[in-house]
C-alpha positions, -999 to +999 in steps of 0.1 A: -165+025+210-136+045+188-105+034+205-079+061+213-041+062+197-017+040+217+012+048+192+045+042+216+059+012+229+039-005+196+052-030+172+045-026+137+043-054+108+053-049+072+062-073+045+094-071+030+128-065+042+148-039+061+153-012+035+123-018+015+099+011+010+073-003+032+101+000+059+101+035+049+067+044+048+068+025+086+093+045+101+078+080+085+043+072+098+054+055+135+092+071+139+113+046+154+091+018+166+099-020+174+090-036+143+089-075+125+091-080+086+074-106+069+081-123+032+042-120+021+013-095+024-009-125+043+018-129+067+013-093+082-026-095+088-021-130+099+004-115+128-021-089+137-047-113+139-026-136+165-018-104+183+023-108+176+018-069+164+000-042+170-004-024+133+004-033+100+013-016+069+012-024+036+012-005-001-028-002-015-019+016-048+009+032-065+006+064-091+022+047-124+011+008-119-021+014-098-039-006-071-027-037-054-058-060-052-043-086-030-043-063-003-077-045-008-091-081-005-069-086+030-085-057+045-117-072+035-110-108+047-097-098+076-121-069+090-098-050+101-096-013+105-076+014+086-059+042+110-033+063+088-021+064+054+012+074+043+025+084+006+062+086-005+078+091-035+092+061-048+132+066-065+135+033-081+176+026-085+199+004-103+221-015-078+253-032-082+279-048-064+311-026-052+331-021-092+302-029-108+292-004-139+260+000-159+275-019-184+277-047-167+245-056-159+227-083-172+195-089-152+183-071-122+158-085-091+131-067-081+097-066-064+073-075-099+060-038-092+099-026-092+099-038-126+068-023-139+080+008-125+112+008-141+103-008-176+114+018-200+151+012-184+153-019-185+142-022-220+164+004-231+199-011-215+185-043-224+184-059-185+164-087-177+140-081-148+138-107-124+109-110-101+113-110-061+095-112-033+105-072-028+130-048-033+149-048-004+154-088-003+164-083-042+192-061-031+201-085-002+202-113-031+224-090-051+250-088-025+252-123-018+261-132-056+289-110-057+280-109-096+289-079-113+264-091-139+237-089-114+213-059-100+190-050-083+160-024-083+156-011-048+161+020-026+192+039-018+184+027+021+188-009+007+217+003-011+235+016+021+221-018+041+237-041+017+268-024+014+257-019-029+264+009-053+240+027-069+249+024-104+217+048-118+196+066-094+157+073-102+151+044-134+115+052-125+094+055-153+073+085-136+093+109-119+059+117-097+058+079-088+038+076-050+030+046-035+000+051-008+003+030+023-021+023+048-014+018+085-041-010+099-051-021+134-078-043+149-098-012+163-110+023+147-092+051+156-104+085+149-088+116+154-103+154+151-079+163+124-093+130+103-102+136+066-100+103+047-132+078+052-128+046+038-156+021+030-165-011+017-200-021+005-220-047-017-252-036-037-282-046-039-288-066-073-313-041-087-310-018-118-291+016-107-280+008-074-244+018-084-259+050-099-281+059-065-248+054-048-230+082-065-260+103-064-260+102-031-223+111-028-228+140-055-259+156-040-239+156-001-213+172-022-186+148-010-155+144-030-150+106-037-109+102-041-108+065-052-132+034-062-124+001-065-146-031-078-130-065-067-146-098-069-166-111-041-152-145-029-178-174-030-203-154-051-193-157-088-196-126-109-203-102-076-179-074-065-177-054-033-168-022-041-138-002-022-142+037-018-123+063-002-139+097+002-127+130+017-144+140+049-146+134+087-175+114+104-181+145+129-197+162+098-236+161+097-235+157+058-212+127+058-233+109+087-263+116+066-249+105+036-238+073+047-271+070+062-283+070+030-261+047+014-280+014+034-308+022+011-292+007-020-265-019-003-263-051+011-233-049+031-219-011+043-183-014+062-167+016+078-129+010+073-115+039+087-119+075+095-078+087+091-053+114+085-034+116+055+000+122+051+024+128+022+060+121+020 
């Protein structure tokens, strides 16, 4: 049975610190909500398993740097369900302590994704990138060091939270830089306006099975938005596939297609049917 959403009075977990992009995505999706932040992505999944939180929020993909593979593997490992998606624009900013100037900055802390997304700016200004667990933590570290030569790459929310100046705004390589976050829970939740379906499957070890999967999707005129292959743990040189489709499970052609896919897969698990939300 599909659980009905209960999104008031819930507790939500995310990786990072207050002021991070994950916390921003969480607030955009849930509004004002009780929350816990965790140092690592897997900590969020463990917290949900233990019942410390009711939902988790993690990033899955950035438009300029690609998939965040750890979270594809974790959603598969813990067998949770995707109940929502939030896409937000990621404006990366160079932050520094009060009184610092751009020319003062010799090194900048950020999440590895933040460093990748701003690599051109860093190279042009001869700033050495220093990786840390998340962008908000980077801002906190810069604030604690109180060194004009040390900056952080993070959000304007983090700058305000840790009393830093924005020395250079919007320094990301790609000005259409977005990150897609998933909201996941212990039970599936499907609303009438759901328009995105996520699946994980493994293929039969037969010639042409991936082609047959693609053929079924095409013949039922379903738009495949994303497909990612990931190594299957414990099975060298075997893979599972993560797929996003447009559609709603109430549509008959979707139900028929999913039934047909079972002919060519050894496992097929529905991760969720949910509504996409843009910033």
